[in-house]
C-alpha positions as CSV (number, residue, x, y, z in Angstrom):
1,M,44.9,-84.3,-32.5
2,I,43.0,-83.3,-29.4
3,F,42.5,-86.8,-28.1
4,G,45.6,-88.4,-29.6
5,K,48.7,-89.2,-27.7
6,R,51.4,-86.5,-27.7
7,K,54.9,-87.5,-28.7
8,S,58.2,-85.9,-28.1
9,F,60.3,-84.8,-31.0
10,V,63.9,-83.9,-31.6
11,L,64.9,-80.8,-33.6
12,K,67.6,-81.7,-36.0
13,S,70.1,-78.9,-35.8
14,D,73.7,-78.4,-34.6
15,S,72.7,-78.5,-30.9
16,N,70.3,-81.6,-31.1
17,L,67.7,-79.9,-28.9
18,E,65.2,-82.3,-27.5
19,V,61.7,-81.0,-26.8
20,S,59.3,-83.0,-24.6
21,S,55.5,-83.0,-24.8
22,T,53.3,-81.0,-22.5
23,S,50.2,-82.3,-20.9
24,A,46.8,-81.3,-22.3
25,G,45.7,-79.8,-19.0
26,R,48.7,-77.5,-18.8
27,L,48.2,-76.4,-22.4
28,F,44.5,-75.7,-21.6
29,K,45.4,-73.7,-18.5
30,E,48.0,-71.6,-20.4
31,G,45.5,-70.9,-23.3
32,L,42.8,-70.0,-20.8
33,L,45.1,-67.6,-18.9
34,T,46.2,-66.0,-22.2
35,S,42.6,-65.5,-23.4
36,L,41.4,-64.1,-20.1
37,S,44.2,-61.7,-19.8
38,N,43.8,-60.4,-23.4
39,P,42.8,-56.7,-23.2
40,K,40.9,-56.8,-26.5
41,S,38.6,-59.5,-25.2
42,I,38.1,-57.8,-21.9
43,L,37.1,-54.5,-23.7
44,F,34.8,-56.4,-26.0
45,F,32.8,-58.0,-23.2
46,M,32.7,-54.8,-21.2
47,A,31.1,-53.1,-24.3
48,V,28.6,-56.0,-25.1
49,F,27.3,-57.2,-21.7
50,P,26.0,-53.9,-20.2
51,Q,23.5,-53.7,-23.1
52,F,21.8,-56.9,-22.1
53,I,22.0,-56.7,-18.3
54,D,19.0,-55.2,-16.5
55,T,20.1,-53.8,-13.2
56,E,16.5,-53.7,-11.9
57,Q,16.0,-57.4,-12.0
58,A,17.4,-60.0,-9.6
């Protein structure tokens, strides 16, 4: 699914809404932005990293 070709599809309903495919790069950017802006992940890394960072070393 990751490397396969994406296809458009049509939703069968009263309005016959057509949905086009989105590029893999755009999907990656949207996912990355969502992950980086997630407050739970930000708080997790703020709690974990200070334990392993030695401020007296370069």
